[in-house]
C-alpha positions in Angstrom: 194.5 42.5 203.9 191.1 42.1 205.3 191.6 43.0 209.0 187.9 42.9 209.9 187.6 39.2 208.5 190.8 38.2 210.3 189.6 39.5 213.6 186.2 38.0 213.1 187.8 34.6 212.4 189.9 34.7 215.4 187.0 35.6 217.4 185.3 32.5 216.1 188.2 30.2 217.1 188.3 32.1 220.5 184.7 31.2 220.9 185.1 27.5 220.0 188.1 26.9 222.2 186.1 28.5 225.3 183.1 26.4 224.6 185.1 23.3 224.7 186.4 24.4 228.2 183.0 23.3 229.4 183.9 19.7 229.0 187.0 19.7 231.5 184.8 22.0 233.7 182.2 19.2 233.9 185.1 16.6 234.9 186.3 19.0 237.6 182.7 19.3 239.0 182.3 15.6 238.9 185.8 14.7 240.5 185.4 17.6 242.9 189.2 18.5 242.2 188.9 22.3 242.9 189.9 23.2 239.4 186.7 24.9 238.4 187.8 28.5 238.2 190.7 27.4 235.9 188.1 26.9 233.4 185.2 29.1 234.4 187.3 32.4 234.2 189.1 31.7 230.7 185.9 30.5 229.1 183.8 33.4 230.3 186.6 35.8 229.0 186.9 34.0 225.6 183.1 33.6 225.1 182.7 37.3 225.7 185.4 38.3 223.5 184.5 35.8 220.9 180.8 36.9 220.7 181.7 40.5 220.7 184.1 40.1 217.8 181.6 38.1 215.7 178.7 40.3 216.3 180.3 43.7 216.0 182.3 43.2 212.8 181.2 42.7 209.1 183.2 40.9 206.6 184.0 42.7 203.5 184.5 39.8 201.2 183.5 36.1 201.0 186.9 34.6 200.1 190.1 35.1 202.1 193.4 35.9 200.3 196.6 33.8 200.5 198.0 36.4 202.8 195.0 36.3 205.0 195.3 32.6 205.1 198.8 32.5 206.2 198.5 35.4 208.9 195.3 33.8 210.4 196.4 30.2 210.6 199.7 31.5 212.4 198.0 33.8 214.8 195.2 31.1 215.5 197.8 28.6 217.1 199.4 31.5 219.0 196.0 33.0 220.3 194.5 29.5 221.1 197.7 28.6 223.1 197.6 31.8 225.0 193.9 31.2 226.0 194.6 27.5 226.5 197.4 27.9 228.9 195.1 29.9 231.3 193.8 26.7 233.1 197.4 25.8 233.7 198.2 29.1 235.2 195.1 29.3 237.4 194.7 25.7 238.5 198.0 24.2 238.1 199.9 27.2 239.1 202.3 26.9 236.2 204.5 29.9 235.1 203.5 31.6 232.0 206.4 30.1 230.0 205.6 26.5 231.2 202.0 26.9 230.8 202.5 28.4 227.1 205.0 25.6 226.4 202.6 22.7 227.6 199.4 24.4 225.5 201.6 24.9 222.3 202.7 21.2 222.7 199.3 20.1 223.2 197.5 22.1 220.2 200.4 21.2 218.0 200.2 17.5 218.9 203.8 17.5 219.9 203.5 15.8 223.3 206.6 17.4 225.0 205.9 18.1 228.5 207.4 20.0 231.3 205.2 18.3 234.0 207.4 16.2 236.4 204.5 14.7 238.3 201.5 14.3 236.0 199.4 12.3 238.2 199.5 14.9 240.9 197.5 17.5 238.7 193.8 17.7 238.9 192.0 15.4 236.6 190.1 18.0 234.8 193.5 19.8 233.9 194.6 16.5 232.5 191.6 16.1 230.6 192.0 19.5 229.1 195.6 18.9 228.4 194.5 15.7 226.2 191.7 17.6 224.6 194.0 20.1 223.3 195.7 17.3 221.4 192.4 16.0 219.9 191.4 19.5 218.9 194.7 20.3 217.4 195.1 16.9 215.6 192.5 17.3 212.9 193.1 20.9 213.0 191.0 23.5 214.8 191.4 25.4 211.5 189.4 22.6 209.9 186.8 22.6 212.5 186.3 26.3 212.3 186.2 26.0 208.4 183.2 23.5 208.7 181.2 26.6 210.4 182.6 29.5 208.5 179.6 29.8 206.2 177.7 31.1 209.3 180.1 34.1 209.2 180.0 34.3 205.4 183.9 33.6 205.0 185.4 31.3 202.5 187.9 28.7 204.0 190.0 27.2 201.2 192.9 29.5 201.9 192.9 28.6 205.6 192.9 24.8 204.6 195.7 25.5 202.2 197.8 27.3 204.9 197.1 24.9 207.6 196.6 21.5 206.1 199.3 18.8 206.6 201.0 17.6 203.5 202.3 19.2 200.3 198.8 19.0 198.7 195.3 19.7 199.6 192.9 16.9 198.6 189.3 17.8 198.4 186.9 15.0 198.9 184.0 17.1 198.2 183.3 20.0 195.8 182.8 22.2 198.8 185.6 22.8 201.1 183.3 22.9 204.3 181.8 19.5 203.3 185.4 18.1 203.2 186.1 19.6 206.6 182.9 18.1 207.9 183.8 14.5 206.4 187.3 14.5 207.7 186.1 15.5 211.4 183.4 12.7 211.0 186.1 10.1 210.3 188.3 11.5 213.0 185.4 11.3 215.5 184.3 7.9 214.4 187.8 6.4 214.9 188.0 8.0 218.3 184.9 6.4 219.4 185.8 3.2 218.2 189.2 3.4 220.1 187.6 4.5 223.3 185.4 1.6 223.2 188.1 -0.9 222.6 190.3 0.7 225.4 187.3 0.4 227.9 187.2 -3.3 226.9 190.8 -3.6 227.9 190.3 -2.5 231.5 190.7 1.3 231.1 188.1 3.5 232.8 186.4 6.2 230.8 188.7 9.0 231.7 191.9 7.1 230.7 190.2 5.7 227.7 189.2 9.1 226.6 192.6 10.8 227.3 194.7 8.1 225.6 192.4 8.0 222.5 192.8 11.7 222.1 196.6 11.4 222.3 196.5 8.3 219.9 194.0 9.9 217.1 195.9 13.3 217.2 199.2 11.6 217.3 200.0 13.6 220.4 201.3 11.3 222.9 200.1 13.1 226.3 199.3 10.6 228.9 197.5 10.8 232.2 200.3 8.6 233.8 204.0 9.3 234.6 205.1 6.3 233.0 202.9 6.8 229.8 201.1 3.8 228.4 203.7 1.4 230.2 201.4 2.0 233.3 198.9 -0.3 232.2 201.1 -3.4 231.7 198.6 -4.8 229.1 199.6 -6.3 225.8 196.0 -5.8 224.5 196.2 -1.9 225.2 199.5 -1.8 223.5 198.3 -3.3 220.5 195.1 -1.4 220.2 197.1 1.9 220.7 199.7 0.7 218.0 197.0 0.0 215.4 195.2 3.3 215.9 198.5 5.1 215.9 199.2 3.7 212.5 195.6 4.6 211.4 196.1 8.2 212.6 199.2 8.3 210.8 197.7 7.6 207.3 195.7 10.0 205.1 192.2 10.8 206.5 190.9 11.2 203.0 192.0 7.5 202.3 190.0 6.5 205.4 186.8 8.4 204.1 187.2 6.6 200.7 187.5 3.3 202.3 184.4 3.9 204.4 182.5 4.8 201.1 183.6 1.6 199.4 186.4 2.8 197.3 188.9 0.2 198.1 191.1 1.0 195.1 192.5 3.9 197.3 194.6 1.1 199.1 196.9 1.3 195.9 197.8 4.7 197.0 201.7 5.0 196.7 202.1 6.9 199.9 200.1 4.6 201.9 202.1 1.6 200.5 205.5 3.4 201.1 204.4 4.3 204.7 203.3 0.6 205.4 206.5 -0.6 203.9 208.7 1.5 206.0 206.8 0.7 209.2 207.1 -3.0 208.6 210.9 -3.0 207.8 211.6 -0.9 210.8 209.5 -3.0 213.1 211.1 -6.0 211.8 214.7 -4.7 212.3 213.9 -3.2 215.6 212.2 -6.3 217.1 215.1 -8.5 216.0 217.7 -6.3 217.4 215.9 -5.9 220.8 214.8 -9.7 221.0 217.6 -10.4 223.3 216.4 -7.7 225.7 213.2 -9.8 226.1 211.9 -13.3 226.8 210.8 -14.0 223.3 210.5 -12.4 219.9 206.7 -11.8 220.2 207.3 -9.8 223.3 210.0 -7.8 221.6 207.8 -7.4 218.5 205.0 -6.0 220.9 207.4 -3.3 222.2 209.2 -2.8 219.1 206.1 -2.2 217.0 204.6 0.1 219.6 207.7 2.2 219.7 208.4 2.3 215.8 204.7 3.3 215.1 204.7 5.9 218.1 207.9 7.5 216.6 207.1 7.6 212.8 203.5 8.8 213.4 205.0 11.3 215.8 202.9 10.2 218.5 205.4 9.8 221.2 203.8 7.3 223.4 206.1 5.1 225.2 205.8 1.5 226.8 209.4 1.1 227.8 212.7 3.3 228.0 214.0 2.7 224.5 217.3 4.4 225.6 218.2 1.0 227.0 217.9 -0.6 223.6 220.8 -1.6 221.5 222.3 1.5 219.4 221.1 0.0 216.1 217.3 0.2 217.3 217.8 3.5 218.7 219.3 4.7 215.5 216.4 3.5 213.5 214.0 5.4 216.0 216.1 8.6 215.5 215.9 8.3 211.7 212.2 7.7 212.0 211.8 11.1 213.8 212.6 12.8 210.4 210.0 10.8 208.2 206.6 11.3 209.9 203.2 10.2 208.9 201.4 10.6 205.6 200.0 13.7 204.0 196.5 14.5 205.3 197.2 12.7 208.7 197.5 13.9 212.2 201.2 13.2 212.0 204.0 15.7 211.8 207.7 15.8 210.7 208.6 16.0 206.9 206.0 13.5 205.7 206.0 10.1 203.9 204.8 11.8 200.6 207.8 14.2 200.4 210.3 11.6 201.3 208.7 9.3 198.6 208.8 12.3 196.0 212.4 12.9 196.7 213.3 9.4 196.6 211.8 8.9 193.2 213.4 12.2 191.8 216.8 11.0 193.0 216.2 7.8 191.2 215.3 9.7 188.0 218.6 11.9 188.6 220.7 8.6 188.5 218.9 7.6 185.3 219.7 11.0 183.8 223.4 10.5 184.6 223.2 7.1 182.7 221.1 8.2 179.9 221.6 11.9 179.4 219.1 12.2 176.5 216.4 10.1 178.2 213.0 11.4 179.4 212.1 10.4 182.9 208.8 11.7 184.3 208.1 11.6 188.0 205.0 9.4 188.4 202.9 9.1 191.6 199.6 7.3 191.8 199.5 7.2 188.0 199.8 10.9 187.7 202.9 12.9 186.5 204.2 15.2 189.2 204.8 18.8 187.9 208.4 20.3 188.4 207.0 23.1 190.5 205.8 20.5 193.2 209.2 18.8 193.2 210.8 22.2 193.7 208.5 23.0 196.6 209.1 19.7 198.3 213.0 20.2 197.7 212.7 23.7 199.2 210.7 22.4 202.2 213.3 19.7 202.8 216.1 22.2 202.9 214.3 24.7 205.1 213.2 21.7 207.4 216.7 20.6 207.9 218.0 24.2 208.1 215.4 25.0 210.9 216.5 21.8 212.7 220.1 22.8 212.8 219.4 26.4 213.8 217.1 25.3 216.6 219.6 22.7 217.7 222.4 25.2 217.8 220.3 27.7 219.5 219.5 25.2 222.4 223.0 24.3 222.8 224.0 27.8 223.1 222.2 27.7 226.6 224.4 24.9 227.9 222.3 21.9 226.7 224.3 18.8 225.8 224.6 18.0 221.9 222.5 14.7 222.0 219.7 16.4 224.0 219.8 19.8 221.7 219.7 17.7 218.6 216.8 15.4 219.8 214.8 18.4 221.3 215.1 20.1 218.0 213.9 17.1 215.9 211.2 16.2 218.6 209.6 19.6 218.6 209.9 20.6 215.1 208.6 17.1 214.0 205.9 17.3 216.9 207.1 14.1 218.2 207.6 15.0 221.9 210.2 12.6 223.6 213.6 12.2 222.1 217.1 11.0 223.4 219.5 12.3 226.3 217.8 14.4 228.8 214.5 14.3 227.1 214.1 10.7 226.7 210.9 8.7 227.2 211.5 8.7 231.1 212.4 12.4 231.3 210.6 15.7 230.4 211.6 19.3 229.3 211.1 21.0 232.7 214.9 21.4 233.5 215.5 23.7 230.2 215.9 27.3 230.8 213.0 29.6 229.9 214.4 31.0 226.9 215.0 27.4 225.5 211.3 26.6 226.2 210.3 29.6 224.1 212.6 28.6 221.1 211.1 25.1 221.3 207.6 26.5 221.4 208.4 28.4 218.2 209.9 25.1 216.8 206.6 23.3 217.5 204.5 26.1 215.7 206.9 26.1 212.5 206.7 22.2 212.5 202.9 22.0 212.9 202.4 24.6 210.2 204.9 23.0 208.0 207.6 25.7 207.8 206.3 27.9 204.8 203.3 29.3 206.6 205.2 30.8 209.5 208.4 31.7 207.6 206.4 33.6 204.9 205.3 36.0 207.5 208.9 36.7 208.4 209.7 38.1 204.7 209.4 41.9 204.2 207.6 41.0 200.9 204.8 39.5 202.7 203.9 42.9 204.4 204.0 44.9 201.3 200.9 45.8 199.5 
């Protein structure tokens, strides 16, 4: 294991996060909210440590190993969450547990919060809270990989360890170019959404922070009542559309921008759109009696369905007051998630699609035992080892969901809350049902439960294998 390379990369990441703290510092100075020290102190410490690590160590090899990748990615999320929690501790006076929970929730784009009065916090702290979403959305690892050549480090193993989805699609022969292209698309959509929200009446602060939460599929809002605060159908539809975009594969977005419209035939994208359309129609019809007309029900139904399936977690209404059928659909959507290569979390559309097609093949085998049925996705035959990997992931995901839920219930949390808290944090969704519904938060939970759920967020964001492989004795053997 290349310890020097690992430390050097972590130093780079520390430097990047610390530099980004200057943005909320600027907001703090502009709004005169008194939170300047909350960003000056951690950014100074981070820049000093980052530069020292980068300049004092020499890497021994150009390419990281798989072991290095797994270790680096896991440590990266823990370290940036520790650094990122300092503004909460210094300026918002949160405990270490609450500050780490909020920061981990931000960087993993979960959106679960322990804040009981969001609007009382300094605006710069709220901006940092949303910025952690945006940085974690496309992946700070992807951002770092784009500048890794400066350090002489190869980044493919990092992308493989961190990248959402079962496969890593390179849209350029060079992995650093792929990282830059993805960040360009991410940035471009963020600019467009910000402009559209400004046209809808939001000020620049709210437009930026809600764009960060949308494109990262995170869900942190600057308002206690989330997006419902704005009482605007226009804003609801803009955010709904961009949540849907963020839940799709960003590689497809790039291909569309370069004129490759054939990418719209992608099986995963079509299955994603089909699930959303069916869920929106079913929910909207079921809740129509709760609203004055069907189109109003469609507005709220579409927003909440897209918010949940993309694991964003924004809310425009208290969906726990909806009929049980609509609530059941939302709960099931928590286990589906967005597409591979998106900023969404949970199991992912491509895995659900793969398991569905394999299940159909198994039924065919029982009818025609001597038949040959290949698993075809996007015109290509899927190898058995990929199907095994997806099946293993699905089992581990559901097993982790069960273990986290049981662990949470062990500390006196009711069944519905424990189950939805497990699903919401492991799937990086945020709000759930019971005492952590859209109008509630995670503040009431015991500290030990918050640490358990913080771990669940990390495991969910890094897609099970990356974290669990570190817990095996085999990993640490030479």
